[in-house]
N, CA, C and O atoms as a GROMACS GRO file, in nm:
protein
  336
    1MET      N    1   0.092  -0.094  -0.010
    1MET     CA    2  -0.003   0.008  -0.012
    1MET      C    3   0.084   0.127  -0.016
    1MET      O    4   0.188   0.130   0.050
    2GLU      N    5   0.048   0.218  -0.087
    2GLU     CA    6   0.147   0.345  -0.110
    2GLU      C    7   0.093   0.394  -0.015
    2GLU      O    8  -0.027   0.388   0.013
    3GLY      N    9   0.221   0.477   0.074
    3GLY     CA   10   0.176   0.620   0.131
    3GLY      C   11   0.103   0.747   0.101
    3GLY      O   12   0.095   0.779  -0.018
    4LEU      N   13   0.055   0.815   0.181
    4LEU     CA   14  -0.030   0.929   0.106
    4LEU      C   15   0.091   1.023   0.072
    4LEU      O   16   0.068   1.093  -0.026
    5CYS      N   17   0.208   1.041   0.127
    5CYS     CA   18   0.328   1.120   0.072
    5CYS      C   19   0.324   1.076  -0.110
    5CYS      O   20   0.310   1.167  -0.193
    6GLU      N   21   0.337   0.946  -0.149
    6GLU     CA   22   0.371   0.927  -0.238
    6GLU      C   23   0.250   0.972  -0.344
    6GLU      O   24   0.272   0.983  -0.465
    7ARG      N   25   0.127   0.994  -0.288
    7ARG     CA   26   0.056   1.020  -0.416
    7ARG      C   27   0.002   1.156  -0.427
    7ARG      O   28  -0.106   1.169  -0.483
    8VAL      N   29   0.070   1.267  -0.377
    8VAL     CA   30   0.085   1.383  -0.408
    8VAL      C   31   0.164   1.470  -0.470
    8VAL      O   32   0.276   1.430  -0.500
    9ARG      N   33   0.129   1.598  -0.501
    9ARG     CA   34   0.257   1.688  -0.579
    9ARG      C   35   0.362   1.686  -0.479
    9ARG      O   36   0.347   1.712  -0.360
   10LYS      N   37   0.515   1.639  -0.563
   10LYS     CA   38   0.646   1.671  -0.506
   10LYS      C   39   0.689   1.820  -0.609
   10LYS      O   40   0.615   1.872  -0.692
   11GLY      N   41   0.813   1.860  -0.575
   11GLY     CA   42   0.882   1.941  -0.598
   11GLY      C   43   0.880   2.047  -0.532
   11GLY      O   44   0.817   2.048  -0.426
   12ALA      N   45   0.949   2.169  -0.579
   12ALA     CA   46   0.901   2.284  -0.526
   12ALA      C   47   0.769   2.349  -0.484
   12ALA      O   48   0.664   2.308  -0.534
   13TRP      N   49   0.770   2.443  -0.400
   13TRP     CA   50   0.672   2.486  -0.352
   13TRP      C   51   0.638   2.620  -0.396
   13TRP      O   52   0.728   2.703  -0.382
   14THR      N   53   0.515   2.666  -0.451
   14THR     CA   54   0.525   2.782  -0.518
   14THR      C   55   0.481   2.919  -0.400
   14THR      O   56   0.451   2.899  -0.283
   15GLU      N   57   0.487   3.045  -0.460
   15GLU     CA   58   0.466   3.141  -0.387
   15GLU      C   59   0.288   3.104  -0.327
   15GLU      O   60   0.236   3.081  -0.218
   16GLU      N   61   0.248   3.114  -0.449
   16GLU     CA   62   0.062   3.060  -0.381
   16GLU      C   63   0.056   2.956  -0.266
   16GLU      O   64  -0.008   2.987  -0.165
   17GLU      N   65   0.115   2.842  -0.273
   17GLU     CA   66   0.108   2.752  -0.193
   17GLU      C   67   0.177   2.788  -0.057
   17GLU      O   68   0.143   2.740   0.052
   18ASP      N   69   0.258   2.861  -0.072
   18ASP     CA   70   0.332   2.896   0.056
   18ASP      C   71   0.216   3.019   0.161
   18ASP      O   72   0.202   3.020   0.284
   19ILE      N   73   0.152   3.104   0.063
   19ILE     CA   74   0.051   3.179   0.125
   19ILE      C   75  -0.045   3.094   0.188
   19ILE      O   76  -0.074   3.119   0.305
   20LEU      N   77  -0.107   2.985   0.122
   20LEU     CA   78  -0.204   2.937   0.184
   20LEU      C   79  -0.197   2.866   0.273
   20LEU      O   80  -0.288   2.846   0.353
   21LEU      N   81  -0.080   2.811   0.274
   21LEU     CA   82  -0.026   2.722   0.408
   21LEU      C   83   0.002   2.830   0.550
   21LEU      O   84  -0.021   2.803   0.668
   22LYS      N   85   0.065   2.971   0.486
   22LYS     CA   86   0.055   3.050   0.644
   22LYS      C   87  -0.034   3.100   0.677
   22LYS      O   88  -0.035   3.153   0.788
   23LYS      N   89  -0.181   3.108   0.570
   23LYS     CA   90  -0.327   3.173   0.619
   23LYS      C   91  -0.354   3.055   0.716
   23LYS      O   92  -0.372   3.079   0.835
   24CYS      N   93  -0.358   2.907   0.660
   24CYS     CA   94  -0.410   2.804   0.724
   24CYS      C   95  -0.375   2.808   0.874
   24CYS      O   96  -0.453   2.811   0.969
   25ILE      N   97  -0.249   2.807   0.873
   25ILE     CA   98  -0.197   2.800   1.029
   25ILE      C   99  -0.193   2.941   1.099
   25ILE      O  100  -0.170   2.934   1.220
   26GLU      N  101  -0.209   3.057   1.052
   26GLU     CA  102  -0.240   3.179   1.117
   26GLU      C  103  -0.415   3.137   1.188
   26GLU      O  104  -0.461   3.152   1.302
   27LYS      N  105  -0.459   3.094   1.092
   27LYS     CA  106  -0.629   3.083   1.144
   27LYS      C  107  -0.634   2.972   1.265
   27LYS      O  108  -0.660   2.997   1.382
   28CYS      N  109  -0.592   2.811   1.193
   28CYS     CA  110  -0.618   2.719   1.250
   28CYS      C  111  -0.493   2.667   1.409
   28CYS      O  112  -0.511   2.591   1.505
   29GLY      N  113  -0.388   2.743   1.371
   29GLY     CA  114  -0.267   2.729   1.432
   29GLY      C  115  -0.196   2.573   1.409
   29GLY      O  116  -0.231   2.494   1.321
   30GLU      N  117  -0.102   2.553   1.498
   30GLU     CA  118   0.004   2.454   1.447
   30GLU      C  119  -0.051   2.328   1.530
   30GLU      O  120  -0.117   2.346   1.632
   31GLY      N  121  -0.020   2.195   1.479
   31GLY     CA  122  -0.082   2.066   1.516
   31GLY      C  123  -0.213   2.051   1.438
   31GLY      O  124  -0.287   2.130   1.379
   32LYS      N  125  -0.215   1.908   1.461
   32LYS     CA  126  -0.363   1.861   1.378
   32LYS      C  127  -0.315   1.862   1.194
   32LYS      O  128  -0.386   1.870   1.094
   33TRP      N  129  -0.176   1.850   1.210
   33TRP     CA  130  -0.142   1.827   1.077
   33TRP      C  131  -0.204   1.778   0.934
   33TRP      O  132  -0.190   1.815   0.817
   34HIS      N  133  -0.288   1.666   1.006
   34HIS     CA  134  -0.355   1.584   0.938
   34HIS      C  135  -0.448   1.665   0.841
   34HIS      O  136  -0.454   1.639   0.722
   35LEU      N  137  -0.526   1.773   0.903
   35LEU     CA  138  -0.611   1.814   0.864
   35LEU      C  139  -0.552   1.973   0.786
   35LEU      O  140  -0.634   2.050   0.737
   36VAL      N  141  -0.437   1.997   0.786
   36VAL     CA  142  -0.369   2.122   0.730
   36VAL      C  143  -0.399   2.100   0.557
   36VAL      O  144  -0.483   2.170   0.501
   37PRO      N  145  -0.332   2.009   0.492
   37PRO     CA  146  -0.371   2.026   0.330
   37PRO      C  147  -0.509   2.026   0.324
   37PRO      O  148  -0.550   2.117   0.252
   38PHE      N  149  -0.595   1.957   0.373
   38PHE     CA  150  -0.736   1.962   0.330
   38PHE      C  151  -0.792   2.123   0.361
   38PHE      O  152  -0.860   2.185   0.280
   39ARG      N  153  -0.747   2.178   0.499
   39ARG     CA  154  -0.833   2.296   0.549
   39ARG      C  155  -0.778   2.413   0.426
   39ARG      O  156  -0.862   2.490   0.379
   40ALA      N  157  -0.616   2.422   0.373
   40ALA     CA  158  -0.550   2.524   0.310
   40ALA      C  159  -0.543   2.500   0.128
   40ALA      O  160  -0.479   2.563   0.044
   41GLY      N  161  -0.638   2.379   0.109
   41GLY     CA  162  -0.665   2.330  -0.069
   41GLY      C  163  -0.502   2.313  -0.107
   41GLY      O  164  -0.459   2.382  -0.199
   42LEU      N  165  -0.424   2.236  -0.047
   42LEU     CA  166  -0.317   2.201  -0.075
   42LEU      C  167  -0.304   2.042  -0.124
   42LEU      O  168  -0.373   1.953  -0.074
   43ASN      N  169  -0.192   2.015  -0.243
   43ASN     CA  170  -0.178   1.892  -0.254
   43ASN      C  171  -0.044   1.848  -0.192
   43ASN      O  172   0.027   1.807  -0.284
   44HIS      N  173  -0.001   1.842  -0.113
   44HIS     CA  174   0.084   1.817  -0.056
   44HIS      C  175   0.053   1.729   0.102
   44HIS      O  176  -0.040   1.754   0.179
   45CYS      N  177   0.131   1.651   0.116
   45CYS     CA  178   0.066   1.549   0.237
   45CYS      C  179   0.125   1.608   0.362
   45CYS      O  180   0.234   1.666   0.361
   46ARG      N  181   0.044   1.590   0.484
   46ARG     CA  182   0.081   1.667   0.620
   46ARG      C  183   0.231   1.678   0.695
   46ARG      O  184   0.266   1.756   0.783
   47LYS      N  185   0.294   1.585   0.637
   47LYS     CA  186   0.461   1.555   0.669
   47LYS      C  187   0.523   1.689   0.608
   47LYS      O  188   0.600   1.762   0.671
   48ILE      N  189   0.474   1.713   0.468
   48ILE     CA  190   0.538   1.818   0.370
   48ILE      C  191   0.519   1.950   0.395
   48ILE      O  192   0.600   2.039   0.370
   49CYS      N  193   0.388   1.966   0.453
   49CYS     CA  194   0.340   2.079   0.519
   49CYS      C  195   0.392   2.115   0.638
   49CYS      O  196   0.429   2.232   0.647
   50ARG      N  197   0.405   2.034   0.747
   50ARG     CA  198   0.469   2.067   0.835
   50ARG      C  199   0.628   2.105   0.842
   50ARG      O  200   0.675   2.198   0.907
   51MET      N  201   0.685   2.030   0.778
   51MET     CA  202   0.863   2.052   0.725
   51MET      C  203   0.872   2.185   0.664
   51MET      O  204   0.961   2.264   0.694
   52ARG      N  205   0.752   2.215   0.556
   52ARG     CA  206   0.769   2.316   0.517
   52ARG      C  207   0.722   2.464   0.620
   52ARG      O  208   0.757   2.578   0.587
   53TRP      N  209   0.671   2.445   0.698
   53TRP     CA  210   0.626   2.545   0.828
   53TRP      C  211   0.747   2.546   0.930
   53TRP      O  212   0.796   2.640   0.992
   54LEU      N  213   0.781   2.410   0.926
   54LEU     CA  214   0.898   2.473   1.076
   54LEU      C  215   1.047   2.488   1.013
   54LEU      O  216   1.137   2.548   1.072
   55ASN      N  217   1.066   2.420   0.876
   55ASN     CA  218   1.180   2.494   0.841
   55ASN      C  219   1.202   2.580   0.751
   55ASN      O  220   1.318   2.607   0.720
   56TYR      N  221   1.081   2.648   0.683
   56TYR     CA  222   1.126   2.782   0.582
   56TYR      C  223   1.005   2.900   0.654
   56TYR      O  224   1.035   3.019   0.636
   57LEU      N  225   0.909   2.880   0.711
   57LEU     CA  226   0.768   2.968   0.681
   57LEU      C  227   0.772   3.020   0.836
   57LEU      O  228   0.760   3.141   0.850
   58LYS      N  229   0.786   2.955   0.935
   58LYS     CA  230   0.742   2.989   1.039
   58LYS      C  231   0.848   3.123   1.108
   58LYS      O  232   0.969   3.124   1.128
   59PRO      N  233   0.729   3.243   1.134
   59PRO     CA  234   0.774   3.351   1.173
   59PRO      C  235   0.912   3.387   1.267
   59PRO      O  236   0.963   3.498   1.259
   60ASN      N  237   0.948   3.318   1.326
   60ASN     CA  238   0.998   3.321   1.440
   60ASN      C  239   1.170   3.219   1.402
   60ASN      O  240   1.248   3.165   1.481
   61ILE      N  241   1.174   3.227   1.276
   61ILE     CA  242   1.300   3.127   1.223
   61ILE      C  243   1.426   3.238   1.228
   61ILE      O  244   1.388   3.348   1.186
   62LYS      N  245   1.550   3.236   1.264
   62LYS     CA  246   1.632   3.326   1.245
   62LYS      C  247   1.718   3.294   1.123
   62LYS      O  248   1.777   3.187   1.112
   63ARG      N  249   1.722   3.386   1.038
   63ARG     CA  250   1.804   3.376   0.935
   63ARG      C  251   1.950   3.462   0.934
   63ARG      O  252   1.956   3.576   0.979
   64GLY      N  253   2.054   3.398   0.881
   64GLY     CA  254   2.186   3.496   0.864
   64GLY      C  255   2.284   3.407   0.933
   64GLY      O  256   2.280   3.284   0.945
   65VAL      N  257   2.374   3.493   0.977
   65VAL     CA  258   2.492   3.439   1.010
   65VAL      C  259   2.513   3.453   1.169
   65VAL      O  260   2.480   3.555   1.230
   66PHE      N  261   2.576   3.332   1.233
   66PHE     CA  262   2.577   3.352   1.356
   66PHE      C  263   2.638   3.446   1.432
   66PHE      O  264   2.750   3.457   1.383
   67ALA      N  265   2.628   3.527   1.534
   67ALA     CA  266   2.680   3.623   1.606
   67ALA      C  267   2.814   3.511   1.694
   67ALA      O  268   2.812   3.396   1.736
   68ALA      N  269   2.926   3.628   1.692
   68ALA     CA  270   3.056   3.584   1.760
   68ALA      C  271   3.013   3.466   1.867
   68ALA      O  272   3.043   3.347   1.864
   69ASP      N  273   2.917   3.551   1.979
   69ASP     CA  274   2.918   3.449   2.090
   69ASP      C  275   2.833   3.317   2.084
   69ASP      O  276   2.845   3.218   2.157
   70GLU      N  277   2.713   3.346   1.943
   70GLU     CA  278   2.687   3.174   1.926
   70GLU      C  279   2.760   3.110   1.882
   70GLU      O  280   2.760   2.994   1.924
   71VAL      N  281   2.863   3.148   1.774
   71VAL     CA  282   2.962   3.043   1.762
   71VAL      C  283   3.063   2.974   1.855
   71VAL      O  284   3.105   2.859   1.847
   72ASP      N  285   3.094   3.073   1.949
   72ASP     CA  286   3.181   3.041   2.111
   72ASP      C  287   3.082   2.925   2.155
   72ASP      O  288   3.124   2.813   2.181
   73LEU      N  289   2.950   2.957   2.162
   73LEU     CA  290   2.866   2.867   2.245
   73LEU      C  291   2.853   2.734   2.168
   73LEU      O  292   2.864   2.625   2.224
   74ILE      N  293   2.834   2.747   2.059
   74ILE     CA  294   2.857   2.599   1.984
   74ILE      C  295   2.955   2.525   1.974
   74ILE      O  296   2.942   2.403   1.964
   75ILE      N  297   3.073   2.586   1.975
   75ILE     CA  298   3.203   2.508   1.976
   75ILE      C  299   3.224   2.468   2.112
   75ILE      O  300   3.254   2.349   2.120
   76ARG      N  301   3.216   2.535   2.232
   76ARG     CA  302   3.226   2.490   2.382
   76ARG      C  303   3.152   2.367   2.413
   76ARG      O  304   3.206   2.279   2.480
   77LEU      N  305   2.987   2.350   2.354
   77LEU     CA  306   2.904   2.260   2.368
   77LEU      C  307   2.933   2.131   2.281
   77LEU      O  308   2.890   2.018   2.300
   78HIS      N  309   3.014   2.173   2.184
   78HIS     CA  310   3.029   2.047   2.102
   78HIS      C  311   3.182   1.989   2.187
   78HIS      O  312   3.208   1.875   2.225
   79ASN      N  313   3.254   2.097   2.195
   79ASN     CA  314   3.355   2.025   2.270
   79ASN      C  315   3.313   1.949   2.414
   79ASN      O  316   3.376   1.852   2.458
   80LEU      N  317   3.204   2.005   2.478
   80LEU     CA  318   3.171   1.903   2.582
   80LEU      C  319   3.117   1.832   2.549
   80LEU      O  320   3.149   1.724   2.599
   81LEU      N  321   3.010   1.824   2.455
   81LEU     CA  322   2.892   1.662   2.427
   81LEU      C  323   2.973   1.622   2.288
   81LEU      O  324   2.902   1.535   2.238
   82GLY      N  325   3.069   1.640   2.216
   82GLY     CA  326   3.061   1.588   2.106
   82GLY      C  327   2.967   1.577   2.014
   82GLY      O  328   2.864   1.643   2.028
   83ASN      N  329   2.986   1.465   1.868
   83ASN     CA  330   2.901   1.440   1.801
   83ASN      C  331   2.778   1.342   1.863
   83ASN      O  332   2.824   1.244   1.923
   84ARG      N  333   2.654   1.347   1.860
   84ARG     CA  334   2.576   1.252   1.908
   84ARG      C  335   2.470   1.222   1.798
   84ARG      O  336   2.384   1.137   1.816
   0.00000   0.00000   0.00000
């Protein structure tokens, strides 16, 4: 049995799809990802919608270079914890 993600649109998201997803999340909130594709009118599976929101569209995503103190913290924590 093929999964839902195998039967829906794949490839790059359009600007229109991003807008539909943003509006749906603003209206309904995060969570209940199984309803998002239907409510937003998207032909992407819930997993892809969730990942698009969390990795690209969520408003509090910080983009750009790390500050010097952030780099220092990352290096110190890596030295302490190593790769996991």
